[in-house]
N, C-alpha and C positions, 0 to 999 in steps of 0.2 A: 921416171923421166920428167925432165921442167916443163912446163912452155908457157909460150907466153900470150897472158889473157885481159891484156889492158884493153883490146878490143872486141867482140863478141863475132865468132869467129865458126858456123855448122862444122867446122871438117872436127878442130882442135876440139869443138862439145862429140859429137861424135867416139872422137881414139879415147876419148877418157871417160868417155858410158862406156865404153867396150871393158876395158882398164877395172874400171872398181864402182863398170852399177854405174844405174838415173838415180839421180837423190827421189831419198825416201816422201812420204807420201808425208800434207801435213796431219793428216788423220797420225802418221807414227811419226813424225819427230815430234808430235802435240805426248805417244804414248811414252814414249824416253827419258821424253825431259828435253827436246832440243839434239843438234845435232852437231853445233859448235860448240867447242875453246872459247874462252878468251882469250884477249892476246894476250902472248905469253915474251916473254925477252929469250932474243936467243945469244946462249950462252960461245958455243962454236960449231961449227961447220967445215965438212969434210972440202978442201982444197979446191978440190975445181967447181964447186957451188958459190968458192969465195964471192968467185963473179957480180955473180946474182944480188949481193948485200951493200947496204950501205957502205960506206970509206966509217974507220975505223974511232971518228972521234963522234958518229951518232947512230946513238940505240936501232938493233936492228929487231922489230919480233915480226908476227909469224899467229896463226891462227888457225887451227884443224875444222874441216868438213870430216863428216865419218858418211860411205858408203854403201851398202853390202856387202862389195869385195874390195873391199879398202878404205882409203884415208886419203888427202887430200888437204895438204899444210897451204896454206892462199899467205904470199908477205911480196910486201913492194920495192924495189930500188928506183931512187928517184918516181921519175913519171912512169914507171911500166910498174902493170901487176904481173907474177907468177905464180903459177899453182905448180907443185911437186903431188907427183901421184903416186903413192903406195899403193899396190895391190898383196892387204893380204896375206897371201901368195909366195911374197919377198920380205917380207916387215918383221925388224926383230925391233920387239922393246922391249927399254930395259927405264926402269923407277924404282931408283934409289935415294932418293936424297931432291936426286933432279932428272929429269926429263932423257933420253938419248931414247931415235929413232935409227934404226938402217936400216937401207932397204936396197939392190939391190950394187952392195958394196961401195957405196955412197951414206955420209950419218946425219943430223946435226941432234946439235943437246942445245936443251932451255936450261932458265936459273929453278930452282923450286919452284914446280906451277903452282898454283889456287887456284887448282880446272879438279883439285882428289876425284867427285866423283863424277866427270866430265875422263877424267884417265882409267878412272875404273870401269867408269860404261864403256872403253874402250880397249880395254884390255881384254876385260869379256868378248866386246865380236870379234877380234883378234884372233884367238884361245880357241873361238868354237868355227875360227876361221867364219863367219857369215857366206851366206853363200847365196840365204832366203830371205825376202821379210820378215822382220820381225810382220804379228797376223794383229 
């Protein structure tokens, strides 16, 4: 599910927290070595979500935020900010040269990402179906 997160909205924040959990605490973030990826170049996306991407002559990028019960993919289109919510229960991750994330029948694919440490961390959390916060 994609939310317009350009402006702070308590109802949207509540829905996101319900789907993927509240953000990790500062102490947990420190122990995990961070919860966000570097910016990655988008190589492909489901046709239904192309309207959220920049025009073909612009390079579209996104970054990923880890949450206890899923991930949030953040990207921008013109002046709007969007967040694509992907719970671990519906998330499929393929990492063979490029990174492909699938959720609820939609996908996004990134060029060869330089975030190997972050991707390993995300794969580990997804495999474990992380539902509790790391101590």
